[in-house]
C-alpha positions, 0 to 999 in steps of 0.5 A: 816594025823593024827596030835597031838593036843599038841604044842611042843616048841622043834618042833617049835624051830627046824622049826624056825631054819630051816627057819632062816638058809635059808636066804631070802633077798627081791628081791633075786629070787634064795634065795627066791625060796629056802626059799619058798621051805623050808616054803612049806616043814614045812607046809606040814610036820606039816599040810599034804596036798600040799603047792603050790608055786605061781610064782611072779615077786618078788619071789615065794609065798606059798599057802596052803589050808585045804580044805572046804569052805574058812573061815580064811586066815593066812597071812605072808611073808618069805622075810627078810630085811637082805642081804646074809651073815648076818647069818654067822655073826649072826647065829640062837641061843637060849639062855637066853630065847630068839631065835635070828637070821636074820628074827626071829622076822620079821617074821619067828617066827610068821610063825612057831607059825601059822603052829603049832597052826593050827596043833593043830586043830582037822581039818583044813577045811576052813583054808588057808595059804598065805606066800608072797615073797615081803612084805618088798618091798611093796607087788607089786607082791602079793597084788592082790593075797592077796586081792583075798584070803582075799575076799574069806575067809572073815577073815584074821589073820596076823602073823607079830611080836607082838607090845610091851609087846605082844599086838596085832596090831589093827590098822596101819597107811597107808604108802608110799614112794615118790621120788622127782627128781630135774633137774637143769643145771651144771656149774663151781662152781668157774668160773661161778656159775651163769650160772648154776641152782643149783638142790641141792638148789632147793632140799633144798627148796623142803625138807622144803616144804615137811616136812611142810606137816606133821600133827602129831596132826592127825597122819600124818608124812612126813619125808624126809629120803634120799637125793643125789646131785652133781658129784664133789665139784667144779660143780653146781649140775644138779641133785638131788633126795629126798626120803620121808617116809609118814604115815597117819591114814585116807583116807582123809589124804592119798588124801591130801598128794598125792595131795600135792606131785602132786602140788609141784612147783619149787622155782628156774627158769629153774628147772624141778621136777618129783614126783613118789610115792603114799601112797601104803598101805592104813590105817588099821582102828581099826574098821576092827580089832574089831570083831576078837580082841573081839574073841582073848580077850575071849580066853586070857582076858588080851590081849592088842591091840594097833595101830602102825605106821608101815604097813603090808599086813593087811592094804590091807585086812582091806581096803577091809572091811575084818575083819583083826587082826594083830600082832599075830606073835612072841613076841619079838622085834628088827625088822630089827635090829641086836638085833632082838629076839623072847621070847621063852616062849611066842611061845607056848601060841601064837600058842595056840591062833591061834588054839582058834581063828580059831575055834572061827571064824569057829564057827561064822556064815559065812558072806553073803558078804564082803564089799569093803571099796574102799580105795585101794591106 
């Protein structure tokens, strides 16, 4: 297929509109199938070849290869956090230098930039694209596939939205979710509260213990985020649940936190505790991004890099020891929020960065092997 080496903003915005106007909330299998088919169609129309839908338990993933020995994995996701119907309230628009709409920044804008940047290559040999269906819900059905293709390619470019000011994401915290279930004993709150075992009171003790696990001085945050208990205002609650968000910068802190949750013990007699969860995304150390970040800085000398608290599928690939550079997607902001937006004028330069990075990676000597860092969560 003959491709133009120019990058055209109007064509990029047309493709972005196509993807945004097909809603793709995580876990909605029918919507995700339609979304995957649309992503595949955009890839095929711009790059030729065939984009294959790979079935997963959380929806179809999209895989495309430019042929030849694999050298570069372009990684993204097509699921979004917004429920069906969001588009009717917040349709795709381009105005005042911004493109807006559900999922435009996280991360459909990045996907479009990646595809158009690849389309500007003289040839796409050695390039693979993997667009997964479940990143927003932990990548349970796609992690093995991501790791397999990352190992095979040896370099990973992740098209999550850029950090503030367009900076690339050179490090990420490991992140996970824990759920604590508390089982007590119901009783009448007025007649004989002493006959019950109050799961809510126990949960309150546990929340304080859990919050004390934070060590912000080393980048560890442990944040109780949701809680529920009780069935009526005159009943001693027999059950309670607490959900906790965890972020860590090192493998050592990951192990400490997981051990601490496993060691939680009741404060009240007669209480049962069940803990579920793990730090499922290992930390993305900045060392994993440096070889690729240096290449990016050669292409755009003023480009900044920064470590961020959020996780992505780049955490998995970096933990394998595969060079990984994240935040190559859209410049904008408001991820997961109603004001989500993409800076239109930044789209073409970011696509050109893709073109230059892929060429630079392919010009580098091929690695003899990919080490396994062993930090797999």
